[in-house]
C-alpha positions in Angstrom: 5.5 -2.6 11.4 2.4 -2.1 13.5 -1.1 -3.3 12.9 -4.1 -1.4 14.2 -7.8 -0.8 13.6 -9.1 2.6 12.6 -12.3 4.3 14.0 -14.5 2.3 11.4 -12.9 -1.1 12.2 -10.7 -1.3 9.2 -7.3 -2.8 9.8 -4.2 -1.1 8.7 -0.4 -1.9 8.8 1.9 1.1 9.3 5.6 1.4 8.7 8.2 4.1 8.6 9.2 5.0 5.2 11.8 7.4 3.6 11.4 9.3 0.4 14.3 9.8 -2.1 15.1 13.3 -0.7 15.3 11.9 3.0 11.9 13.0 4.4 10.4 10.4 6.8 6.8 9.3 6.6 4.3 7.0 8.2 3.0 4.6 5.5 -0.5 3.3 6.1 -1.4 0.2 4.1 -4.8 -1.2 4.4 -5.0 -5.0 5.3 -8.0 -5.6 3.1 -9.0 -4.1 -0.3 -10.7 -0.8 -0.1 -8.9 2.4 1.1 -5.9 3.8 -0.7 -2.4 3.6 0.7 -1.9 6.8 2.8 1.1 8.6 4.3 1.8 11.2 7.0 5.0 13.1 7.5 6.9 12.2 10.7 9.1 14.5 12.8 12.3 12.4 13.3 16.0 13.0 12.8 16.7 9.6 11.5 14.9 6.4 10.3 15.9 4.6 13.5 14.2 7.5 15.5 11.1 7.1 13.4 10.9 3.4 14.0 11.4 4.0 17.7 8.6 6.5 17.6 6.2 3.7 16.4 7.1 1.7 19.5 6.0 4.6 21.7 2.6 5.3 19.9 -0.5 3.7 21.2 -3.4 2.7 18.8 -5.2 6.0 19.5 -2.1 8.0 18.4 -1.9 5.9 15.2 -5.5 6.6 14.5 -4.9 10.3 14.9 -1.8 10.1 12.6 -3.9 8.2 10.0 -6.6 11.0 10.3 -3.9 13.5 9.3 -2.5 11.5 6.4 -3.0 11.9 2.7 -3.2 9.4 -0.2 0.2 8.3 -1.1 1.3 9.2 -4.6 2.4 5.9 -6.2 
């Protein structure tokens, strides 16, 4: 799990998640009440590869991924 701030100063936690059919996503959870939980597809061959991807991304890359995300269907 990683924590970062978006361009508006809101704090988010992001984790790698897997849907039931095996697709991998970045799941963005707001630290404070307000924005919806969001998700963005990840290009990774495995869950372990997705987790390793987060280790390589800087906060700017996480903000870009958040900008491309969509509300998660709960």
